[in-house]
C-alpha positions in Angstrom: -30.0 -5.2 11.6 -33.0 -3.9 9.6 -32.4 -2.7 6.1 -33.5 0.9 6.8 -31.3 1.1 9.9 -28.3 -0.2 8.0 -28.7 2.2 5.1 -29.1 5.2 7.4 -26.1 4.2 9.4 -23.9 3.7 6.4 -25.0 7.0 4.8 -24.2 8.9 8.1 -20.8 7.4 8.1 -20.2 8.3 4.4 -21.5 11.9 5.0 -19.1 12.3 7.9 -16.2 11.1 5.8 -17.1 13.4 2.9 -17.2 16.3 5.3 -13.6 15.5 6.4 -11.4 17.9 4.3 -8.3 15.7 4.8 -9.9 12.7 3.2 -9.5 12.0 -0.6 -13.0 11.8 -2.2 -11.9 8.5 -3.7 -11.0 7.2 -0.2 -14.5 7.3 1.4 -16.7 4.3 2.1 -19.0 3.3 -0.8 -22.5 1.9 -0.8 -24.0 0.5 -4.0 -27.6 0.0 -3.0 -30.7 -1.1 -4.9 -33.1 0.7 -2.6 -34.3 -2.4 -0.8 -32.9 -5.4 1.0 -31.7 -7.9 -1.7 -31.2 -11.6 -1.7 -27.4 -11.1 -1.3 -25.1 -8.5 0.0 -21.4 -8.3 0.1 -18.8 -6.3 2.0 -15.4 -5.8 0.3 -12.4 -4.9 2.4 -9.5 -3.1 0.7 -5.8 -3.7 1.4 -3.3 -2.1 3.7 -2.5 1.5 2.6 -5.1 1.4 -0.2 -8.7 2.6 0.1 -12.2 1.7 -1.1 -11.5 2.8 -4.6 -9.5 -0.4 -5.0 -12.7 -2.4 -5.1 -15.1 -0.1 -6.9 -15.0 -1.7 -10.3 -15.6 -5.2 -8.9 -18.2 -3.8 -6.6 -20.1 -2.4 -9.6 -20.0 -5.7 -11.4 -21.5 -7.4 -8.3 -24.1 -4.6 -8.0 -25.1 -5.3 -11.6 -25.7 -8.9 -10.6 -28.1 -8.0 -7.9 -25.9 -7.5 -4.8 -26.1 -4.6 -2.4 -22.4 -3.8 -2.1 -20.6 -2.1 0.8 -16.9 -1.1 0.5 -15.9 0.4 3.9 -12.9 2.5 4.6 -10.5 1.0 7.1 -9.6 3.7 9.6 -6.7 6.1 8.8 -6.7 5.2 5.2 -7.7 7.3 2.2 -6.2 10.6 3.1 -5.5 13.3 0.5 -1.9 13.5 1.7 -0.3 10.3 0.5 2.7 10.9 2.8 0.5 11.2 5.9 1.6 9.6 9.2 -2.0 8.7 10.1 -1.4 5.0 10.0 1.1 5.2 12.8 -1.8 5.2 15.3 -3.7 2.3 13.6 -4.5 -0.5 16.0 -5.8 -4.0 15.4 -8.8 -3.1 17.6 -9.6 -0.3 15.0 -9.5 -2.9 12.3 -11.7 -5.4 14.2 -14.2 -2.6 14.9 -14.7 -1.7 11.3 -14.8 -5.4 10.3 -17.6 -6.0 12.8 -19.5 -2.8 12.0 -19.3 -3.4 8.2 -20.6 -7.0 8.7 -23.5 -5.7 10.8 -24.4 -3.2 8.1 -24.1 -5.8 5.4 -26.5 -8.2 7.2 -29.1 -5.4 7.0 -28.5 -5.0 3.3 -29.1 -8.6 2.2 -30.7 -11.9 3.2 -27.3 -13.6 2.8 -24.1 -11.8 3.5 -20.8 -12.5 1.8 -17.4 -11.0 2.7 -14.2 -10.6 0.6 -11.0 -8.8 1.0 -7.4 -8.7 -0.1 -4.2 -8.5 2.0 -5.2 -6.8 5.3 -8.7 -7.0 3.9 -8.2 -10.7 3.4 -7.3 -11.0 7.1 -10.5 -9.2 8.0 -12.5 -11.6 5.8 -10.8 -14.5 7.6 -11.5 -13.0 11.0 -15.2 -12.6 10.0 -15.2 -16.2 8.7 -14.0 -17.3 12.1 -16.3 -15.1 14.2 -19.5 -14.3 12.2 -22.1 -16.2 10.2 -20.9 -15.2 6.7 -22.4 -17.1 3.8 -19.2 -17.1 1.7 -15.9 -15.6 2.7 -13.3 -14.9 0.0 -9.9 -14.6 1.7 -7.6 -13.2 -1.0 -3.8 -13.1 -0.5 -4.3 -12.6 3.3 -1.4 -10.8 5.0 -0.9 -13.0 8.0 2.9 -13.0 8.0 6.0 -11.3 6.6 7.4 -13.0 3.5 10.2 -15.4 3.6 10.5 -15.7 7.4 8.7 -18.5 9.3 5.3 -17.5 10.8 6.6 -17.7 14.4 9.5 -15.3 13.6 7.0 -13.0 11.9 4.8 -13.0 15.0 7.7 -12.1 17.2 8.8 -9.3 14.8 5.2 -8.0 14.9 5.5 -7.6 18.7 8.8 -5.7 18.2 7.3 -3.4 15.5 4.2 -2.6 17.7 6.3 -1.7 20.7 9.3 -0.1 19.0 9.7 3.2 17.1 7.6 3.4 13.9 9.8 3.5 10.8 8.4 4.4 7.4 9.3 2.1 4.5 8.5 2.7 0.8 6.6 0.0 -1.1 8.9 0.7 -4.1 12.1 2.5 -3.0 12.8 3.3 -6.7 9.5 5.2 -7.3 8.9 6.3 -3.7 6.1 8.9 -3.8 5.4 8.2 -7.5 4.2 4.7 -6.6 0.7 4.0 -8.0 -2.2 4.0 -7.4 -2.4 7.7 -6.6 -5.2 7.2 -4.1 -3.1 4.8 -2.0 -0.1 5.5 0.3 3.3 4.8 -1.2 4.8 4.0 2.1 3.8 2.4 5.4 4.8 2.6 9.1 6.2 -0.6 10.7 4.0 -0.1 13.7 0.9 -0.4 11.7 2.3 -3.4 9.8 2.8 -5.1 13.1 -0.9 -4.3 14.1 -2.0 -6.0 10.9 -0.1 -9.1 11.8 -1.6 -9.1 15.3 -5.1 -9.2 13.8 -4.1 -12.2 11.8 -2.7 -13.8 15.0 -6.1 -13.2 16.7 -7.9 -15.1 13.9 -5.4 -17.9 14.0 -5.5 -18.2 17.8 -9.3 -18.4 17.8 -9.1 -21.2 15.2 -7.1 -23.3 17.6 -10.1 -23.8 19.9 -13.2 -22.8 17.9 -14.6 -23.8 14.6 -15.2 -21.1 12.0 -18.7 -19.6 11.8 -18.8 -19.0 8.1 -21.0 -21.3 5.9 -18.2 -21.4 3.3 -14.7 -20.2 3.1 -12.5 -19.9 0.0 -8.8 -19.1 0.4 -7.2 -17.6 -2.7 -3.4 -17.6 -2.9 -0.9 -16.5 -5.5 1.7 -19.2 -6.2 4.2 -16.4 -6.9 3.2 -14.3 -3.9 5.9 -11.7 -3.1 4.6 -9.8 -0.1 3.3 -12.4 2.4 4.1 -15.9 3.5 1.4 -18.3 2.2 2.5 -20.9 4.8 0.6 -18.9 7.5 -2.6 -19.0 5.5 -2.1 -22.8 4.9 -1.6 -23.2 8.7 -5.0 -21.6 9.3 -6.6 -23.7 6.6 -5.3 -26.8 8.4 -7.0 -25.7 11.6 -10.3 -25.0 9.8 -10.1 -28.4 8.0 -9.7 -30.1 11.4 -13.2 -28.9 12.3 -14.6 -30.1 9.0 -15.2 -26.5 7.8 -16.5 -26.1 4.3 -13.2 -24.8 3.0 -11.9 -24.5 -0.6 -8.4 -23.4 -1.7 -7.5 -21.7 -5.0 -3.8 -21.3 -5.9 -3.4 -19.0 -8.9 -0.2 -19.4 -11.1 -1.1 -16.9 -13.9 -1.3 -13.5 -12.2 2.4 -12.9 -12.0 4.6 -12.0 -9.1 2.3 -9.5 -7.5 0.4 -9.1 -4.2 -2.4 -6.8 -5.3 -4.5 -8.8 -7.9 -7.5 -6.5 -7.4 -6.6 -2.9 -8.2 -7.1 -2.2 -11.9 -4.7 0.8 -11.8 -1.7 -1.4 -11.1 -3.1 -4.6 -12.5 -5.1 -3.7 -15.6 -5.8 -7.4 -16.4 -7.7 -7.8 -13.1 -11.2 -7.0 -14.5 -10.9 -9.7 -17.2 -8.6 -12.2 -15.4 -9.5 -12.0 -11.7 -13.0 -10.5 -11.3 -14.9 -13.2 -13.3 -13.2 -15.9 -11.1 -14.3 -14.2 -7.9 -17.8 -13.8 -9.1 -17.9 -17.5 -10.2 -16.7 -18.5 -6.7 -19.4 -16.5 -5.1 -22.0 -18.1 -7.3 -20.6 -21.6 -7.0 -22.5 -22.5 -3.8 -25.8 -21.2 -5.0 -28.2 -22.9 -7.3 -29.8 -19.7 -8.5 -28.1 -16.6 -9.7 -29.7 -13.4 -8.6 -31.7 -11.4 -11.1 -30.0 -8.1 -11.9 -32.1 -5.2 -10.7 -30.7 -1.9 -12.0 -27.3 -1.5 -13.5 -24.5 0.6 -11.9 -24.8 3.1 -14.8 -28.4 3.7 -13.8 -27.7 4.5 -10.2 
């Protein structure tokens, strides 16, 4: 995709989202653009029930380092009503569609395209690593599987969740609607959770018979991960390694027992503890750092 086409298409999508009265202004897609195609672009995918605001601070840091940055809104996320039932109708096809579209846009924004995401966003980054020519894919705490239970059991439960009635569960039953951040949903429908797992199944199934397309993949796991089963991610890593894929694994043991290591609202240490590591990982495979153009403050 050409730069001008990509920018116009993204801006049309953003304008349509901003015109939607049910959407939270913090929940819309973000584009941090230098006004020309840069050496590097990156697409950042937010987590399940969160929204693009989750990645804004990291996106600005990358922008200041010369990136054109795209932070797309995953469908049915980012509504003003935090107790919305919009996610009930989320499908893994919806998620694949935004992943493919965001990648296409990002290829127009930069000569080389990176992708990163956390949780559901991490699964999208892994799916892109499998199916698209991403330069570097950062797969952060990917939600491939329910915690504790074996991956096969999680896969079977996902089928039940998708076909059965959709139950809403609180992320924190003690805080309920007071759960932060206030631009994310404090609860989730089981049907949508099952769809997220189905997307992960798709990536893992493809990896059984096809080598990944990414030039470099970095899988980042929390040793004290509470919300997903790291074994599922390791299983995908083994399949990628069998193809000789350029794969690296980072296991962090100093971010505490938390799933979301990105959002500064709930993890204030993230900008100092996590963001520099991610930026260093993105730069590790390149001999030359990009020259900053204009700072985020000057946009």
